[in-house]
PQR file with spaces between the fields and no chain letter, atoms N, CA, C, O and H, PARSE charges and radii, in Angstrom:
ATOM       1  N    MET     1     -68.038  -56.160   31.693 -0.4000 1.5000
ATOM       2  CA   MET     1     -66.844  -55.269   31.661 -0.0000 2.0000
ATOM       3  C    MET     1     -65.818  -55.868   30.735  0.5500 1.7000
ATOM       4  O    MET     1     -65.426  -57.024   30.895 -0.5500 1.4000
ATOM       5  N    SER     2     -65.380  -55.092   29.769 -0.4000 1.5000
ATOM       6  CA   SER     2     -64.393  -55.554   28.768 -0.0000 2.0000
ATOM       7  C    SER     2     -63.034  -55.211   29.219  0.5500 1.7000
ATOM       8  O    SER     2     -62.806  -54.140   29.782 -0.5500 1.4000
ATOM       9  H    SER     2     -65.698  -54.153   29.638  0.4000 1.0000
ATOM      10  N    LEU     3     -62.127  -56.092   28.986 -0.4000 1.5000
ATOM      11  CA   LEU     3     -60.696  -55.873   29.305 -0.0000 2.0000
ATOM      12  C    LEU     3     -59.864  -55.505   28.008  0.5500 1.7000
ATOM      13  O    LEU     3     -58.638  -55.407   28.062 -0.5500 1.4000
ATOM      14  H    LEU     3     -62.312  -56.961   28.529  0.4000 1.0000
ATOM      15  N    GLU     4     -60.556  -55.312   26.879 -0.4000 1.5000
ATOM      16  CA   GLU     4     -59.898  -54.976   25.692 -0.0000 2.0000
ATOM      17  C    GLU     4     -59.462  -53.508   25.734  0.5500 1.7000
ATOM      18  O    GLU     4     -60.187  -52.656   26.250 -0.5500 1.4000
ATOM      19  H    GLU     4     -61.552  -55.392   26.835  0.4000 1.0000
ATOM      20  N    PRO     5     -58.250  -53.210   25.178 -0.5600 1.5000
ATOM      21  CA   PRO     5     -57.839  -51.819   25.178  0.2800 2.0000
ATOM      22  C    PRO     5     -58.732  -50.891   24.384  0.5500 1.7000
ATOM      23  O    PRO     5     -59.249  -51.282   23.338 -0.5500 1.4000
ATOM      24  N    ASP     6     -58.920  -49.696   24.848 -0.4000 1.5000
ATOM      25  CA   ASP     6     -59.725  -48.707   24.180 -0.0000 2.0000
ATOM      26  C    ASP     6     -58.968  -48.224   22.959  0.5500 1.7000
ATOM      27  O    ASP     6     -57.877  -47.678   23.127 -0.5500 1.4000
ATOM      28  H    ASP     6     -58.499  -49.379   25.698  0.4000 1.0000
ATOM      29  N    PRO     7     -59.480  -48.390   21.705 -0.5600 1.5000
ATOM      30  CA   PRO     7     -58.755  -47.990   20.512  0.2800 2.0000
ATOM      31  C    PRO     7     -58.563  -46.485   20.398  0.5500 1.7000
ATOM      32  O    PRO     7     -57.756  -46.028   19.589 -0.5500 1.4000
ATOM      33  N    ASP     8     -59.308  -45.690   21.211 -0.4000 1.5000
ATOM      34  CA   ASP     8     -59.184  -44.242   21.155 -0.0000 2.0000
ATOM      35  C    ASP     8     -58.091  -43.704   22.074  0.5500 1.7000
ATOM      36  O    ASP     8     -57.794  -42.511   22.034 -0.5500 1.4000
ATOM      37  H    ASP     8     -59.964  -46.062   21.868  0.4000 1.0000
ATOM      38  N    LEU     9     -57.493  -44.549   22.889 -0.4000 1.5000
ATOM      39  CA   LEU     9     -56.458  -44.114   23.788 -0.0000 2.0000
ATOM      40  C    LEU     9     -55.173  -44.114   23.054  0.5500 1.7000
ATOM      41  O    LEU     9     -54.964  -44.914   22.141 -0.5500 1.4000
ATOM      42  H    LEU     9     -57.735  -45.519   22.921  0.4000 1.0000
ATOM      43  N    ILE    10     -54.288  -43.207   23.446 -0.4000 1.5000
ATOM      44  CA   ILE    10     -52.902  -43.115   22.878 -0.0000 2.0000
ATOM      45  C    ILE    10     -52.033  -44.115   23.683  0.5500 1.7000
ATOM      46  O    ILE    10     -52.028  -44.110   24.914 -0.5500 1.4000
ATOM      47  H    ILE    10     -54.459  -42.558   24.187  0.4000 1.0000
ATOM      48  N    ALA    11     -51.316  -44.952   22.953 -0.4000 1.5000
ATOM      49  CA   ALA    11     -50.483  -45.955   23.542 -0.0000 2.0000
ATOM      50  C    ALA    11     -49.217  -45.340   24.118  0.5500 1.7000
ATOM      51  O    ALA    11     -48.793  -44.282   23.654 -0.5500 1.4000
ATOM      52  H    ALA    11     -51.320  -44.956   21.953  0.4000 1.0000
ATOM      53  N    PRO    12     -48.602  -45.966   25.112 -0.5600 1.5000
ATOM      54  CA   PRO    12     -47.352  -45.434   25.633  0.2800 2.0000
ATOM      55  C    PRO    12     -46.294  -45.310   24.513  0.5500 1.7000
ATOM      56  O    PRO    12     -46.189  -46.197   23.665 -0.5500 1.4000
ATOM      57  N    ASN    13     -45.552  -44.267   24.509 -0.4000 1.5000
ATOM      58  CA   ASN    13     -44.493  -43.984   23.550 -0.0000 2.0000
ATOM      59  C    ASN    13     -44.971  -43.680   22.161  0.5500 1.7000
ATOM      60  O    ASN    13     -44.164  -43.509   21.248 -0.5500 1.4000
ATOM      61  H    ASN    13     -45.638  -43.546   25.198  0.4000 1.0000
ATOM      62  N    GLU    14     -46.305  -43.607   21.978 -0.4000 1.5000
ATOM      63  CA   GLU    14     -46.892  -43.204   20.659 -0.0000 2.0000
ATOM      64  C    GLU    14     -46.900  -41.707   20.609  0.5500 1.7000
ATOM      65  O    GLU    14     -47.133  -41.051   21.624 -0.5500 1.4000
ATOM      66  H    GLU    14     -46.961  -43.746   22.719  0.4000 1.0000
ATOM      67  N    ILE    15     -46.647  -41.142   19.426 -0.4000 1.5000
ATOM      68  CA   ILE    15     -46.717  -39.684   19.208 -0.0000 2.0000
ATOM      69  C    ILE    15     -48.150  -39.263   19.408  0.5500 1.7000
ATOM      70  O    ILE    15     -49.031  -39.739   18.691 -0.5500 1.4000
ATOM      71  H    ILE    15     -46.458  -41.674   18.601  0.4000 1.0000
ATOM      72  N    ALA    16     -48.414  -38.391   20.354 -0.4000 1.5000
ATOM      73  CA   ALA    16     -49.780  -37.962   20.669 -0.0000 2.0000
ATOM      74  C    ALA    16     -50.167  -36.693   19.940  0.5500 1.7000
ATOM      75  O    ALA    16     -51.351  -36.506   19.658 -0.5500 1.4000
ATOM      76  H    ALA    16     -47.698  -38.004   20.935  0.4000 1.0000
ATOM      77  N    TYR    17     -49.245  -35.823   19.623 -0.4000 1.5000
ATOM      78  CA   TYR    17     -49.545  -34.579   19.093 -0.0000 2.0000
ATOM      79  C    TYR    17     -48.330  -33.918   18.479  0.5500 1.7000
ATOM      80  O    TYR    17     -47.218  -33.991   19.004 -0.5500 1.4000
ATOM      81  H    TYR    17     -48.284  -35.976   19.852  0.4000 1.0000
ATOM      82  N    ARG    18     -48.572  -33.277   17.363 -0.4000 1.5000
ATOM      83  CA   ARG    18     -47.494  -32.470   16.788 -0.0000 2.0000
ATOM      84  C    ARG    18     -47.863  -31.012   16.886  0.5500 1.7000
ATOM      85  O    ARG    18     -49.020  -30.638   16.693 -0.5500 1.4000
ATOM      86  H    ARG    18     -49.475  -33.218   16.937  0.4000 1.0000
ATOM      87  N    LEU    19     -46.872  -30.185   17.189 -0.4000 1.5000
ATOM      88  CA   LEU    19     -47.149  -28.782   17.527 -0.0000 2.0000
ATOM      89  C    LEU    19     -46.170  -27.876   16.793  0.5500 1.7000
ATOM      90  O    LEU    19     -44.960  -28.104   16.816 -0.5500 1.4000
ATOM      91  H    LEU    19     -45.933  -30.489   17.346  0.4000 1.0000
ATOM      92  N    GLU    20     -46.684  -26.883   16.166 -0.4000 1.5000
ATOM      93  CA   GLU    20     -45.845  -25.878   15.485 -0.0000 2.0000
ATOM      94  C    GLU    20     -45.841  -24.648   16.351  0.5500 1.7000
ATOM      95  O    GLU    20     -46.909  -24.204   16.773 -0.5500 1.4000
ATOM      96  H    GLU    20     -47.666  -26.698   16.148  0.4000 1.0000
ATOM      97  N    LEU    21     -44.693  -24.075   16.636 -0.4000 1.5000
ATOM      98  CA   LEU    21     -44.568  -22.916   17.520 -0.0000 2.0000
ATOM      99  C    LEU    21     -43.864  -21.799   16.798  0.5500 1.7000
ATOM     100  O    LEU    21     -42.957  -22.026   15.998 -0.5500 1.4000
ATOM     101  H    LEU    21     -43.825  -24.435   16.293  0.4000 1.0000
ATOM     102  N    THR    22     -44.299  -20.571   17.092 -0.4000 1.5000
ATOM     103  CA   THR    22     -43.540  -19.398   16.636 -0.0000 2.0000
ATOM     104  C    THR    22     -42.299  -19.311   17.542  0.5500 1.7000
ATOM     105  O    THR    22     -42.218  -19.990   18.565 -0.5500 1.4000
ATOM     106  H    THR    22     -45.036  -20.386   17.742  0.4000 1.0000
ATOM     107  N    PRO    23     -41.312  -18.442   17.138 -0.5600 1.5000
ATOM     108  CA   PRO    23     -40.162  -18.316   17.962  0.2800 2.0000
ATOM     109  C    PRO    23     -40.532  -17.811   19.421  0.5500 1.7000
ATOM     110  O    PRO    23     -39.947  -18.268   20.403 -0.5500 1.4000
ATOM     111  N    ALA    24     -41.497  -16.876   19.519 -0.4000 1.5000
ATOM     112  CA   ALA    24     -41.954  -16.388   20.841 -0.0000 2.0000
ATOM     113  C    ALA    24     -42.586  -17.554   21.650  0.5500 1.7000
ATOM     114  O    ALA    24     -42.308  -17.733   22.836 -0.5500 1.4000
ATOM     115  H    ALA    24     -41.972  -16.504   18.721  0.4000 1.0000
ATOM     116  N    GLN    25     -43.384  -18.278   21.008 -0.4000 1.5000
ATOM     117  CA   GLN    25     -43.991  -19.469   21.700 -0.0000 2.0000
ATOM     118  C    GLN    25     -42.993  -20.472   22.138  0.5500 1.7000
ATOM     119  O    GLN    25     -43.122  -21.047   23.219 -0.5500 1.4000
ATOM     120  H    GLN    25     -43.610  -18.132   20.045  0.4000 1.0000
ATOM     121  N    LEU    26     -41.969  -20.710   21.309 -0.4000 1.5000
ATOM     122  CA   LEU    26     -40.941  -21.632   21.639 -0.0000 2.0000
ATOM     123  C    LEU    26     -40.159  -21.192   22.876  0.5500 1.7000
ATOM     124  O    LEU    26     -39.896  -21.975   23.789 -0.5500 1.4000
ATOM     125  H    LEU    26     -41.865  -20.243   20.431  0.4000 1.0000
ATOM     126  N    LYS    27     -39.791  -19.875   22.867 -0.4000 1.5000
ATOM     127  CA   LYS    27     -39.015  -19.361   23.977 -0.0000 2.0000
ATOM     128  C    LYS    27     -39.797  -19.451   25.288  0.5500 1.7000
ATOM     129  O    LYS    27     -39.235  -19.807   26.323 -0.5500 1.4000
ATOM     130  H    LYS    27     -40.005  -19.239   22.125  0.4000 1.0000
ATOM     131  N    ILE    28     -41.124  -19.120   25.243 -0.4000 1.5000
ATOM     132  CA   ILE    28     -41.956  -19.215   26.426 -0.0000 2.0000
ATOM     133  C    ILE    28     -42.157  -20.679   26.880  0.5500 1.7000
ATOM     134  O    ILE    28     -42.167  -20.971   28.076 -0.5500 1.4000
ATOM     135  H    ILE    28     -41.581  -18.831   24.402  0.4000 1.0000
ATOM     136  N    THR    29     -42.312  -21.567   25.921 -0.4000 1.5000
ATOM     137  CA   THR    29     -42.452  -22.977   26.243 -0.0000 2.0000
ATOM     138  C    THR    29     -41.210  -23.527   26.924  0.5500 1.7000
ATOM     139  O    THR    29     -41.302  -24.284   27.890 -0.5500 1.4000
ATOM     140  H    THR    29     -42.304  -21.329   24.950  0.4000 1.0000
ATOM     141  N    HIS    30     -40.048  -23.140   26.413 -0.4000 1.5000
ATOM     142  CA   HIS    30     -38.743  -23.581   26.977 -0.0000 2.0000
ATOM     143  C    HIS    30     -38.625  -23.017   28.407  0.5500 1.7000
ATOM     144  O    HIS    30     -38.278  -23.730   29.348 -0.5500 1.4000
ATOM     145  H    HIS    30     -39.972  -22.525   25.628  0.4000 1.0000
ATOM     146  N    ALA    31     -38.926  -21.713   28.534 -0.4000 1.5000
ATOM     147  CA   ALA    31     -38.843  -21.098   29.887 -0.0000 2.0000
ATOM     148  C    ALA    31     -39.803  -21.723   30.886  0.5500 1.7000
ATOM     149  O    ALA    31     -39.469  -21.881   32.060 -0.5500 1.4000
ATOM     150  H    ALA    31     -39.208  -21.134   27.769  0.4000 1.0000
ATOM     151  N    ALA    32     -41.041  -22.094   30.402 -0.4000 1.5000
ATOM     152  CA   ALA    32     -42.024  -22.714   31.283 -0.0000 2.0000
ATOM     153  C    ALA    32     -41.503  -24.100   31.748  0.5500 1.7000
ATOM     154  O    ALA    32     -41.599  -24.427   32.931 -0.5500 1.4000
ATOM     155  H    ALA    32     -41.313  -21.966   29.448  0.4000 1.0000
ATOM     156  N    LEU    33     -40.971  -24.884   30.844 -0.4000 1.5000
ATOM     157  CA   LEU    33     -40.469  -26.199   31.132 -0.0000 2.0000
ATOM     158  C    LEU    33     -39.320  -26.075   32.128  0.5500 1.7000
ATOM     159  O    LEU    33     -39.284  -26.788   33.131 -0.5500 1.4000
ATOM     160  H    LEU    33     -40.893  -24.618   29.883  0.4000 1.0000
ATOM     161  N    LYS    34     -38.402  -25.187   31.858 -0.4000 1.5000
ATOM     162  CA   LYS    34     -37.256  -25.019   32.801 -0.0000 2.0000
ATOM     163  C    LYS    34     -37.735  -24.611   34.173  0.5500 1.7000
ATOM     164  O    LYS    34     -37.231  -25.117   35.176 -0.5500 1.4000
ATOM     165  H    LYS    34     -38.432  -24.607   31.043  0.4000 1.0000
ATOM     166  N    SER    35     -38.728  -23.677   34.245 -0.4000 1.5000
ATOM     167  CA   SER    35     -39.245  -23.232   35.502 -0.0000 2.0000
ATOM     168  C    SER    35     -39.942  -24.398   36.216  0.5500 1.7000
ATOM     169  O    SER    35     -39.758  -24.602   37.416 -0.5500 1.4000
ATOM     170  H    SER    35     -39.137  -23.266   33.430  0.4000 1.0000
ATOM     171  N    TYR    36     -40.723  -25.139   35.478 -0.4000 1.5000
ATOM     172  CA   TYR    36     -41.401  -26.271   36.068 -0.0000 2.0000
ATOM     173  C    TYR    36     -40.407  -27.296   36.586  0.5500 1.7000
ATOM     174  O    TYR    36     -40.628  -27.871   37.652 -0.5500 1.4000
ATOM     175  H    TYR    36     -40.871  -24.973   34.503  0.4000 1.0000
ATOM     176  N    LEU    37     -39.316  -27.542   35.863 -0.4000 1.5000
ATOM     177  CA   LEU    37     -38.324  -28.466   36.325 -0.0000 2.0000
ATOM     178  C    LEU    37     -37.649  -27.979   37.595  0.5500 1.7000
ATOM     179  O    LEU    37     -37.391  -28.753   38.518 -0.5500 1.4000
ATOM     180  H    LEU    37     -39.137  -27.075   34.997  0.4000 1.0000
ATOM     181  N    ASP    38     -37.372  -26.703   37.625 -0.4000 1.5000
ATOM     182  CA   ASP    38     -36.688  -26.092   38.790 -0.0000 2.0000
ATOM     183  C    ASP    38     -37.579  -26.102   40.033  0.5500 1.7000
ATOM     184  O    ASP    38     -37.102  -26.326   41.145 -0.5500 1.4000
ATOM     185  H    ASP    38     -37.582  -26.075   36.876  0.4000 1.0000
ATOM     186  N    ASP    39     -38.856  -25.862   39.838 -0.4000 1.5000
ATOM     187  CA   ASP    39     -39.831  -25.742   40.949 -0.0000 2.0000
ATOM     188  C    ASP    39     -40.475  -27.049   41.399  0.5500 1.7000
ATOM     189  O    ASP    39     -40.963  -27.149   42.525 -0.5500 1.4000
ATOM     190  H    ASP    39     -39.244  -25.680   38.934  0.4000 1.0000
ATOM     191  N    PHE    40     -40.475  -28.051   40.518 -0.4000 1.5000
ATOM     192  CA   PHE    40     -41.176  -29.275   40.814 -0.0000 2.0000
ATOM     193  C    PHE    40     -40.445  -30.018   41.935  0.5500 1.7000
ATOM     194  O    PHE    40     -39.229  -29.892   42.078 -0.5500 1.4000
ATOM     195  H    PHE    40     -40.079  -27.970   39.604  0.4000 1.0000
ATOM     196  N    GLY    41     -41.171  -30.771   42.707 -0.4000 1.5000
ATOM     197  CA   GLY    41     -40.613  -31.577   43.787 -0.0000 2.0000
ATOM     198  C    GLY    41     -39.498  -32.445   43.349  0.5500 1.7000
ATOM     199  O    GLY    41     -39.612  -33.100   42.313 -0.5500 1.4000
ATOM     200  H    GLY    41     -42.159  -30.873   42.591  0.4000 1.0000
ATOM     201  N    HIS    42     -38.441  -32.492   44.065 -0.4000 1.5000
ATOM     202  CA   HIS    42     -37.225  -33.274   43.695 -0.0000 2.0000
ATOM     203  C    HIS    42     -37.408  -34.762   43.978  0.5500 1.7000
ATOM     204  O    HIS    42     -36.498  -35.570   43.794 -0.5500 1.4000
ATOM     205  H    HIS    42     -38.348  -31.960   44.906  0.4000 1.0000
ATOM     206  N    HIS    43     -38.643  -35.101   44.442 -0.4000 1.5000
ATOM     207  CA   HIS    43     -38.904  -36.548   44.725 -0.0000 2.0000
ATOM     208  C    HIS    43     -39.751  -37.148   43.641  0.5500 1.7000
ATOM     209  O    HIS    43     -40.407  -38.167   43.852 -0.5500 1.4000
ATOM     210  H    HIS    43     -39.382  -34.445   44.591  0.4000 1.0000
ATOM     211  N    GLU    44     -39.746  -36.528   42.480 -0.4000 1.5000
ATOM     212  CA   GLU    44     -40.519  -36.976   41.330 -0.0000 2.0000
ATOM     213  C    GLU    44     -39.614  -37.293   40.146  0.5500 1.7000
ATOM     214  O    GLU    44     -39.687  -36.601   39.131 -0.5500 1.4000
ATOM     215  H    GLU    44     -39.213  -35.699   42.308  0.4000 1.0000
ATOM     216  N    PRO    45     -38.795  -38.277   40.233 -0.5600 1.5000
ATOM     217  CA   PRO    45     -37.822  -38.538   39.132  0.2800 2.0000
ATOM     218  C    PRO    45     -38.472  -38.831   37.828  0.5500 1.7000
ATOM     219  O    PRO    45     -37.911  -38.481   36.790 -0.5500 1.4000
ATOM     220  N    ASP    46     -39.650  -39.466   37.806 -0.4000 1.5000
ATOM     221  CA   ASP    46     -40.359  -39.750   36.554 -0.0000 2.0000
ATOM     222  C    ASP    46     -40.794  -38.489   35.854  0.5500 1.7000
ATOM     223  O    ASP    46     -40.682  -38.392   34.632 -0.5500 1.4000
ATOM     224  H    ASP    46     -40.106  -39.750   38.649  0.4000 1.0000
ATOM     225  N    VAL    47     -41.288  -37.516   36.599 -0.4000 1.5000
ATOM     226  CA   VAL    47     -41.674  -36.257   36.063 -0.0000 2.0000
ATOM     227  C    VAL    47     -40.452  -35.506   35.502  0.5500 1.7000
ATOM     228  O    VAL    47     -40.493  -34.928   34.416 -0.5500 1.4000
ATOM     229  H    VAL    47     -41.378  -37.595   37.592  0.4000 1.0000
ATOM     230  N    HIS    48     -39.406  -35.540   36.263 -0.4000 1.5000
ATOM     231  CA   HIS    48     -38.170  -34.888   35.816 -0.0000 2.0000
ATOM     232  C    HIS    48     -37.656  -35.498   34.499  0.5500 1.7000
ATOM     233  O    HIS    48     -37.189  -34.779   33.615 -0.5500 1.4000
ATOM     234  H    HIS    48     -39.373  -36.009   37.145  0.4000 1.0000
ATOM     235  N    ARG    49     -37.746  -36.795   34.387 -0.4000 1.5000
ATOM     236  CA   ARG    49     -37.310  -37.479   33.225 -0.0000 2.0000
ATOM     237  C    ARG    49     -38.112  -37.033   31.987  0.5500 1.7000
ATOM     238  O    ARG    49     -37.541  -36.778   30.926 -0.5500 1.4000
ATOM     239  H    ARG    49     -38.125  -37.378   35.105  0.4000 1.0000
ATOM     240  N    VAL    50     -39.413  -36.945   32.140 -0.4000 1.5000
ATOM     241  CA   VAL    50     -40.264  -36.554   31.044 -0.0000 2.0000
ATOM     242  C    VAL    50     -39.998  -35.073   30.654  0.5500 1.7000
ATOM     243  O    VAL    50     -39.958  -34.717   29.477 -0.5500 1.4000
ATOM     244  H    VAL    50     -39.876  -37.152   33.001  0.4000 1.0000
ATOM     245  N    ILE    51     -39.822  -34.250   31.674 -0.4000 1.5000
ATOM     246  CA   ILE    51     -39.469  -32.858   31.368 -0.0000 2.0000
ATOM     247  C    ILE    51     -38.187  -32.743   30.608  0.5500 1.7000
ATOM     248  O    ILE    51     -38.097  -31.971   29.653 -0.5500 1.4000
ATOM     249  H    ILE    51     -39.854  -34.539   32.631  0.4000 1.0000
ATOM     250  N    HIS    52     -37.158  -33.515   31.021 -0.4000 1.5000
ATOM     251  CA   HIS    52     -35.915  -33.536   30.244 -0.0000 2.0000
ATOM     252  C    HIS    52     -36.097  -34.035   28.837  0.5500 1.7000
ATOM     253  O    HIS    52     -35.482  -33.522   27.902 -0.5500 1.4000
ATOM     254  H    HIS    52     -37.231  -34.141   31.797  0.4000 1.0000
ATOM     255  N    GLU    53     -36.931  -35.022   28.684 -0.4000 1.5000
ATOM     256  CA   GLU    53     -37.256  -35.561   27.329 -0.0000 2.0000
ATOM     257  C    GLU    53     -37.825  -34.433   26.493  0.5500 1.7000
ATOM     258  O    GLU    53     -37.425  -34.239   25.345 -0.5500 1.4000
ATOM     259  H    GLU    53     -37.430  -35.438   29.443  0.4000 1.0000
ATOM     260  N    LEU    54     -38.763  -33.687   27.070 -0.4000 1.5000
ATOM     261  CA   LEU    54     -39.325  -32.572   26.308 -0.0000 2.0000
ATOM     262  C    LEU    54     -38.293  -31.539   25.944  0.5500 1.7000
ATOM     263  O    LEU    54     -38.223  -31.101   24.795 -0.5500 1.4000
ATOM     264  H    LEU    54     -39.088  -33.845   28.003  0.4000 1.0000
ATOM     265  N    LEU    55     -37.464  -31.134   26.943 -0.4000 1.5000
ATOM     266  CA   LEU    55     -36.453  -30.137   26.662 -0.0000 2.0000
ATOM     267  C    LEU    55     -35.467  -30.626   25.609  0.5500 1.7000
ATOM     268  O    LEU    55     -34.969  -29.823   24.820 -0.5500 1.4000
ATOM     269  H    LEU    55     -37.521  -31.490   27.875  0.4000 1.0000
ATOM     270  N    ASP    56     -35.178  -31.905   25.579 -0.4000 1.5000
ATOM     271  CA   ASP    56     -34.267  -32.490   24.597 -0.0000 2.0000
ATOM     272  C    ASP    56     -34.850  -32.355   23.162  0.5500 1.7000
ATOM     273  O    ASP    56     -34.087  -32.336   22.197 -0.5500 1.4000
ATOM     274  H    ASP    56     -35.582  -32.557   26.220  0.4000 1.0000
ATOM     275  N    LYS    57     -36.134  -32.264   23.022 -0.4000 1.5000
ATOM     276  CA   LYS    57     -36.757  -32.099   21.681 -0.0000 2.0000
ATOM     277  C    LYS    57     -36.710  -30.639   21.193  0.5500 1.7000
ATOM     278  O    LYS    57     -36.923  -30.379   20.009 -0.5500 1.4000
ATOM     279  H    LYS    57     -36.754  -32.279   23.807  0.4000 1.0000
ATOM     280  N    LEU    58     -36.437  -29.702   22.087 -0.4000 1.5000
ATOM     281  CA   LEU    58     -36.380  -28.270   21.687 -0.0000 2.0000
ATOM     282  C    LEU    58     -34.972  -27.910   21.228  0.5500 1.7000
ATOM     283  O    LEU    58     -34.026  -28.650   21.498 -0.5500 1.4000
ATOM     284  H    LEU    58     -36.265  -29.914   23.049  0.4000 1.0000
ATOM     285  N    PRO    59     -34.826  -26.820   20.560 -0.5600 1.5000
ATOM     286  CA   PRO    59     -33.436  -26.376   20.168  0.2800 2.0000
ATOM     287  C    PRO    59     -32.583  -26.187   21.402  0.5500 1.7000
ATOM     288  O    PRO    59     -33.106  -26.113   22.514 -0.5500 1.4000
ATOM     289  N    ASP    60     -31.259  -26.108   21.220 -0.4000 1.5000
ATOM     290  CA   ASP    60     -30.368  -25.996   22.354 -0.0000 2.0000
ATOM     291  C    ASP    60     -30.518  -24.603   23.016  0.5500 1.7000
ATOM     292  O    ASP    60     -31.101  -23.676   22.453 -0.5500 1.4000
ATOM     293  H    ASP    60     -30.834  -26.168   20.317  0.4000 1.0000
ATOM     294  N    GLU    61     -29.953  -24.511   24.253 -0.4000 1.5000
ATOM     295  CA   GLU    61     -30.144  -23.359   25.072 -0.0000 2.0000
ATOM     296  C    GLU    61     -29.624  -22.098   24.366  0.5500 1.7000
ATOM     297  O    GLU    61     -30.233  -21.037   24.501 -0.5500 1.4000
ATOM     298  H    GLU    61     -29.479  -25.264   24.710  0.4000 1.0000
ATOM     299  N    HIS    62     -28.553  -22.183   23.644 -0.4000 1.5000
ATOM     300  CA   HIS    62     -27.969  -21.002   22.940 -0.0000 2.0000
ATOM     301  C    HIS    62     -29.011  -20.515   21.905  0.5500 1.7000
ATOM     302  O    HIS    62     -29.239  -19.311   21.786 -0.5500 1.4000
ATOM     303  H    HIS    62     -28.058  -23.045   23.535  0.4000 1.0000
ATOM     304  N    SER    63     -29.597  -21.377   21.210 -0.4000 1.5000
ATOM     305  CA   SER    63     -30.584  -21.014   20.135 -0.0000 2.0000
ATOM     306  C    SER    63     -31.824  -20.363   20.799  0.5500 1.7000
ATOM     307  O    SER    63     -32.383  -19.403   20.269 -0.5500 1.4000
ATOM     308  H    SER    63     -29.411  -22.355   21.307  0.4000 1.0000
ATOM     309  N    ILE    64     -32.227  -20.881   21.925 -0.4000 1.5000
ATOM     310  CA   ILE    64     -33.396  -20.297   22.643 -0.0000 2.0000
ATOM     311  C    ILE    64     -33.056  -18.918   23.130  0.5500 1.7000
ATOM     312  O    ILE    64     -33.867  -18.003   22.990 -0.5500 1.4000
ATOM     313  H    ILE    64     -31.773  -21.661   22.356  0.4000 1.0000
ATOM     314  N    ARG    65     -31.849  -18.730   23.717 -0.4000 1.5000
ATOM     315  CA   ARG    65     -31.480  -17.442   24.188 -0.0000 2.0000
ATOM     316  C    ARG    65     -31.338  -16.375   23.103  0.5500 1.7000
ATOM     317  O    ARG    65     -31.461  -15.176   23.354 -0.5500 1.4000
ATOM     318  H    ARG    65     -31.190  -19.473   23.831  0.4000 1.0000
ATOM     319  N    ALA    66     -31.063  -16.876   21.843 -0.4000 1.5000
ATOM     320  CA   ALA    66     -30.889  -15.944   20.754 -0.0000 2.0000
ATOM     321  C    ALA    66     -32.252  -15.395   20.273  0.5500 1.7000
ATOM     322  O    ALA    66     -32.282  -14.458   19.475 -0.5500 1.4000
ATOM     323  H    ALA    66     -30.963  -17.849   21.638  0.4000 1.0000
ATOM     324  N    ILE    67     -33.321  -15.939   20.723 -0.4000 1.5000
ATOM     325  CA   ILE    67     -34.668  -15.444   20.313 -0.0000 2.0000
ATOM     326  C    ILE    67     -34.902  -14.173   21.099  0.5500 1.7000
ATOM     327  O    ILE    67     -34.872  -14.195   22.330 -0.5500 1.4000
ATOM     328  H    ILE    67     -33.296  -16.701   21.371  0.4000 1.0000
ATOM     329  N    ASP    68     -35.139  -13.047   20.402 -0.4000 1.5000
ATOM     330  CA   ASP    68     -35.447  -11.762   21.042 -0.0000 2.0000
ATOM     331  C    ASP    68     -36.964  -11.744   21.222  0.5500 1.7000
ATOM     332  O    ASP    68     -37.701  -11.498   20.267 -0.5500 1.4000
ATOM     333  H    ASP    68     -35.164  -13.030   19.402  0.4000 1.0000
ATOM     334  N    LEU    69     -37.421  -11.999   22.420 -0.4000 1.5000
ATOM     335  CA   LEU    69     -38.856  -12.113   22.753 -0.0000 2.0000
ATOM     336  C    LEU    69     -39.571  -10.753   22.429  0.5500 1.7000
ATOM     337  O    LEU    69     -40.639  -10.720   21.817 -0.5500 1.4000
ATOM     338  H    LEU    69     -36.822  -12.199   23.195  0.4000 1.0000
ATOM     339  N    ASN    70     -38.930   -9.657   22.866 -0.4000 1.5000
ATOM     340  CA   ASN    70     -39.557   -8.319   22.599 -0.0000 2.0000
ATOM     341  C    ASN    70     -39.739   -8.086   21.118  0.5500 1.7000
ATOM     342  O    ASN    70     -40.791   -7.618   20.682 -0.5500 1.4000
ATOM     343  H    ASN    70     -38.063   -9.683   23.363  0.4000 1.0000
ATOM     344  N    ARG    71     -38.739   -8.403   20.356 -0.4000 1.5000
ATOM     345  CA   ARG    71     -38.863   -8.191   18.858 -0.0000 2.0000
ATOM     346  C    ARG    71     -39.923   -9.103   18.293  0.5500 1.7000
ATOM     347  O    ARG    71     -40.734   -8.690   17.464 -0.5500 1.4000
ATOM     348  H    ARG    71     -37.884   -8.783   20.710  0.4000 1.0000
ATOM     349  N    GLU    72     -39.918  -10.380   18.754 -0.4000 1.5000
ATOM     350  CA   GLU    72     -40.917  -11.286   18.253 -0.0000 2.0000
ATOM     351  C    GLU    72     -42.372  -10.847   18.575  0.5500 1.7000
ATOM     352  O    GLU    72     -43.263  -10.980   17.736 -0.5500 1.4000
ATOM     353  H    GLU    72     -39.259  -10.716   19.428  0.4000 1.0000
ATOM     354  N    LEU    73     -42.585  -10.344   19.756 -0.4000 1.5000
ATOM     355  CA   LEU    73     -43.867   -9.902   20.181 -0.0000 2.0000
ATOM     356  C    LEU    73     -44.292   -8.658   19.449  0.5500 1.7000
ATOM     357  O    LEU    73     -45.489   -8.431   19.269 -0.5500 1.4000
ATOM     358  H    LEU    73     -41.861  -10.236   20.437  0.4000 1.0000
ATOM     359  N    ARG    74     -43.347   -7.843   19.018 -0.4000 1.5000
ATOM     360  CA   ARG    74     -43.661   -6.645   18.221 -0.0000 2.0000
ATOM     361  C    ARG    74     -43.984   -7.014   16.764  0.5500 1.7000
ATOM     362  O    ARG    74     -44.534   -6.227   15.992 -0.5500 1.4000
ATOM     363  H    ARG    74     -42.375   -8.027   19.164  0.4000 1.0000
ATOM     364  N    GLY    75     -43.612   -8.247   16.442 -0.4000 1.5000
ATOM     365  CA   GLY    75     -43.895   -8.696   15.063 -0.0000 2.0000
ATOM     366  C    GLY    75     -42.784   -8.460   14.091  0.5500 1.7000
ATOM     367  O    GLY    75     -43.022   -8.341   12.889 -0.5500 1.4000
ATOM     368  H    GLY    75     -43.165   -8.886   17.068  0.4000 1.0000
ATOM     369  N    GLY    76     -41.609   -8.392   14.569 -0.4000 1.5000
ATOM     370  CA   GLY    76     -40.571   -8.170   13.509 -0.0000 2.0000
ATOM     371  C    GLY    76     -39.255   -7.875   14.011  0.5500 1.7000
ATOM     372  O    GLY    76     -38.326   -7.676   13.228 -0.5500 1.4000
ATOM     373  H    GLY    76     -41.416   -8.488   15.546  0.4000 1.0000
């Protein structure tokens, strides 16, 4: 049994993935994260911290609200 780290694993704090989102996808992602944050157990501070870190990477709340989901889904 080897104790050497697996070179295929992503290290802590390493960028794991880059993601490009359309405005509709961005709005839904933001809403999903907010919902998850609101509904997740309040005894999970580490999960809350990570969710806040994710939300901090997204545009501000005003910018998200400005996305017209219906218009985006209609394609224009």
